[in-house]
N, C-alpha and C positions, 0 to 999 in steps of 0.2 A: 572430355570429357567436363563440364562446366561444374563450376564450384556450388557446392550444396552446404547449407548450415541446416544444421536438424534441428528444431527448437521445438520441445515440450513445454505446452499452457495446461495449466490447473482443469481438472475437468470436474465439475460437480460446484460446491458455494463460491468460490472465488473465479470461476470460469466468465460469466456476465459482465464481471467486472474488469474481467483480464483482458474480454475483447474490446470490451469499450475503450480502454485505455490504448491496447495496438491499434485501433481506429483512430486515436485523436493523435497516436506517431506514427500515423501515416498508413497504417500496411489493413489492408479490408480483409478481414475474416470474417468466411460465410463457413456455417457451420452446418451439418447435415445430422439428424437424432440418429442414425442409421451408421454414422462412420466416424471413423478417432482418427480420421486424416481429412481436416477440413480444406478448403478452398485458401491459398492467400494469393493475395495479386504480385508480388514480389517472386519473381525465376529465382530466386536465391535462395529461396527461404524453402524448407518440408516444415510445415507444424503436424505436431504428432499432443493430444488431445488426451492427459493421463491424468491419473488421481494425482491430486498435489502430494500426499503421503509418498509418494512411490517414485519422484522425479528425479529427485537429489540422487536415491542409489543408480538409475539409468541416466544420470549426467555424471557420476561418477567411475560407471564403469565402460563408457564410451558408446555407450547405444543411443545416446541424445550428446550431442554439442556442449547444446546450451536450452537452460531451462528456467522457469520462474515457477517459486515453488514462497512456502516459506520457510522463516528460522528457525521457527520450531518445528520442521521436519528435518530439517538438515539436520540438526541435535540431535534429533530422534535418533534418527537413522547411522548419526556416528558419521554422515558421508565428507571424503575428502576432497572436495571438490574448491574453486576457484570464486570467490564473490566479487563479483562485476559492482554492484552498487546496492542500494537499498531502494525498494519503489515504497513511496508514503501511500499506500490504499489498504482500503478493506472491502469487503462485499456490501456493506451498507453505509460505509463511513470513512473520515478520513482515520480516523486514530487507531492505535495500534490493537490486535487483538492480546489477550492475556488468557494464561492458562491457572487459571483458580482454582485450590483446593475448598470447599463448600460440603458444607453437611446442611442437615434440615434446621428450622430455624428453633424446634426445641430441642435439640440436639445437647449434650451437656458437653459434647467435645469445645474447645475454647483455640486449644491452640495446638502447633502439630506434634506437642509432646502426647496429646489426648491419643493418638494414633497409634499406641505401643497394642501391640497384636491384635489389630482391628482388621474389616475389609474396606480395600479402597478400589474403585472401578475407575475406567481411566483408556481414551486412546493413545497417550503419550506415558508406556507403563516404562521403559526409561527413563524420560528426564522424571516421571513419577521415583522413581528407587533411587535415582541421584540425590534429589530435593529429600528424600528419609535418610538415608546414608549422611547425608552433610547433618540432619540434625539430631544424628543418634538412635535414629529411632527403627525399630523391626514392625513393618504392617504387611500383610498379602497383598499386592499390588495385580488387579486379574485385567485382561483386557477386556474392554466394554465395547460390542457390535454397534451401539446406537441404545438413542433413549435413555443417555446416563441420569440425566436427571430422577428421572422416573423410581432407580433404580437406590438411590440414596436414602428412598423411605422405606423400603420394601428390604432390599437385596442386600446390597453394604453398609458401612457404615459411613463411607464419604463418598465425595467423586474428585475428581480432580477433571475441569472442563472447561472447552475455550467459550470464553464473552468478549465483546465489544464492549456493551453498555452496559451488563447484568442485569438487564430486565428480563432473559428468560429464566434466568435464578431467581428472581425476588417473585416471577409468575407464579413459579414453581413453590414457591414457600424454601427456599434456599439461602442460606446465609457464607458470606466468604469470608474464608479464616485467613488466605494467605497466597499474594501473587508468586506463583513460580516460575511463570518466563511469558517475557513480554517478545510478542512474536510483528514482525511487518514481514511484506513479499521482498523474495532478492531474487535476482538476474543473479543467476550461478553458470559456469562453464565448467566444463571438465579441463583437466589439467592440460591435457598434448593438443587439442581442440586449440586453448590458450594461446600456448606454444606456436598454434600453425599459423602466420603471418598473414594469409585470408582471412582465414575465419575470426582471428580476433580483430581484426579490424570491423568485420562484417557486426562480429561482438559490441564494440565500441559505438557503435554507429547507432543501432540499434539499442544500447544502453543512453545515448543521447538524445533521441531524439525521446522515448520513452520518459528520464529525468523532466527533459523542456515540457510534454503534453502534461504531465502532470505539476509542475512547476504554477501552467498557465490555469489553470484551475480554479487556485485560491485568489484570482489576482484578472482585472480589467486594465482595458486601454480608457484615459480621457481625453478628451480633443475640448479646444475652447479656443476663443476669438476676447482677448483684451486691449483696450489703449494700452499705450507705452507708459505712459505714467501710474497706473494703475499696475505697471508688472512687480512692484519690487514685493508689492503689497499680497498680491495672485502667488509668486512663488513661494512666502514664507509661511502662506497655510496650506502650502503642496508637496507634504509627502510624496516621493517618487524610486522607483528601483535605481534608479542613475537620474542624473541631473536631466531634467525634462528640454524637449527639446522646441526650440521657437524660430520662429519663418516669420520674417516679413509677410504682411499682408498689399495687396492693391492698395488697397487704403492708408493714404498715410497716417504714421501716429496709431496705428495698430497692429500686432503681431497675431500669429497663430499657437498655439500654446500643448503640447502632447505628450502624455507620460502613461505610464504601468502602474498602479498602487494595487495594495490588496482591496477585495470586493468589498470585504467587511466593513470598509473606514468610510466607505463611497455614502451612504447615508447621512453622515456626518457632515460630510468635506461638500459635496455639492454647493447644499443652502451658504457655506465661507466663501468658497468658489462665486458665487454669486453676487452675494455682498460685498467680494473685492473688486468688481466691476467685471466678473467675467460674462460673456454673451455664448451664442449658440452652442452649450456645454453637450458635448453627446459622450454617452458609454456604449463600449462596444467589448464582445468577449474576445478572449484572444485562444486560437489554439496550441500556441507551444510559446514559451518563455527559456530561449537559449543563453545561459548565463555566456 
């Protein structure tokens, strides 16, 4: 029987972002609306789409060899799994998601201490109860099936909700009091699968490619030509991931320079490179950057 690695990917809000990153890592995944078993172009992979809230439990118990899920759900479930790596992405930004304590703008509640005897709605019941114990507060924590922001105004005194930018909370006239947990996606593995030589190698390869794809998202490649006499000045203005590659051109006295830089500095650095004597400047996107 050929080797197979069973991988769990999050169904729901992180699904599209995760599949996009898998594609950049080199794995084409096609999802059917009626199937939880999408097609993947790697015969050694079996992919299952499962709610992020459940993946860590299925990995822990061995129904999945590995999976991508949020750190928050690993903590909430108390799952005993091996964390392979952190993956810095979210459903709409590269910011980590935060579970925050929030109340209506006009609420008299100013701190966690004011929650004594109050009612709190949230999806992360265990995380919230642990937070309250840490602060010596006794309150009633109830599980929320959704529309949690609305409940804060009529049904409960406070909520613990997930946010990336805080815009949804502000739109619902809610005020953040504190952050309980900061969460990013993690690649996790079942401990027995991690001890299996073939599965571990496959998981480590997956981690390497995913991290390379994520690293490339914030960087671009730059190529340019410059006269050798202007090279020292150009290199002084050129930030580089590593030392830039310099090669001779067929035209005597000229060299080609190639490097990788952070995308956000390109708009500032290209005019400086031009002023330093660079010609034929080309900016191009990257698919992976592997250190």
